[in-house]
TIKE-394951 format. One line per field, with one value per residue (C-alpha): x, y, z. Coordinates in nm, 2 decimals. Example, Ala and Ser with C-alpha at 12.3 -4.5 7.8 and 13.67 -1.06 7.14 Angstrom:
2
xx: c(1.23  1.37) $
yy: c(-0.45  -0.11) $
zz: c(0.78  0.71) $
//
This chain:
72
xx: c(-8.42  -8.16  -8.12  -7.76  -7.73  -7.39  -7.35  -7.07  -6.97  -6.89  -6.71  -6.39  -6.40  -6.19  -6.35  -6.27  -6.42  -6.74  -6.79  -6.72  -6.97  -7.23  -7.18  -7.24  -7.57  -7.70  -7.62  -7.79  -8.12  -8.11  -8.07  -8.46  -8.61  -8.37  -8.15  -8.00  -7.89  -7.74  -7.54  -7.38  -7.31  -7.16  -6.93  -6.81  -6.76  -6.58  -6.35  -6.29  -6.01  -6.28  -6.33  -5.94  -6.02  -6.29  -6.25  -6.31  -6.68  -6.75  -6.54  -6.78  -7.08  -6.95  -6.90  -7.26  -7.39  -7.19  -7.34  -7.69  -7.66  -7.49  -7.80  -8.06) $
yy: c(2.81  2.50  2.30  2.15  1.87  1.80  1.41  1.25  0.91  0.64  0.45  0.67  0.63  0.39  0.13  0.33  0.65  0.48  0.35  0.70  0.85  0.58  0.68  1.03  0.95  0.73  1.03  1.28  1.04  0.98  1.35  1.40  1.15  1.14  1.45  1.38  1.03  1.17  1.41  1.12  0.93  1.24  1.30  0.94  0.96  1.30  1.15  0.84  0.77  0.75  1.13  1.17  0.98  1.20  1.34  1.73  1.68  1.45  1.66  1.97  1.74  1.62  2.01  2.10  1.82  1.93  2.28  2.18  1.93  2.20  2.42  2.18) $
zz: c(-2.07  -2.09  -1.80  -1.77  -1.50  -1.34  -1.33  -1.15  -1.31  -1.07  -1.31  -1.27  -0.89  -0.67  -0.47  -0.16  -0.31  -0.41  -0.03  0.09  -0.17  -0.07  0.29  0.22  0.02  0.33  0.56  0.33  0.34  0.69  0.74  0.64  0.86  1.16  1.17  1.51  1.40  1.08  1.27  1.49  1.17  1.00  1.29  1.29  0.93  0.93  1.16  0.99  0.72  0.46  0.49  0.38  0.05  -0.07  -0.42  -0.48  -0.55  -0.27  -0.04  -0.11  -0.07  0.27  0.36  0.25  0.46  0.76  0.73  0.68  0.99  1.22  1.16  1.30) $
//
């Protein structure tokens, strides 16, 4: 059995995309300890211009986080 990892290189991301990706990672981490706070931060992020700058991968990541947070 072979495992293949999907690695997203941050070298090809713009500074704005890196900041947006960092925000998503922080929301993901917060979700495990303080889900209510994570939902509030996600709602603020999703309504911001940062959400508009997400690449395809991070756009899907954002949607997964929203789906997870909406079921808490």
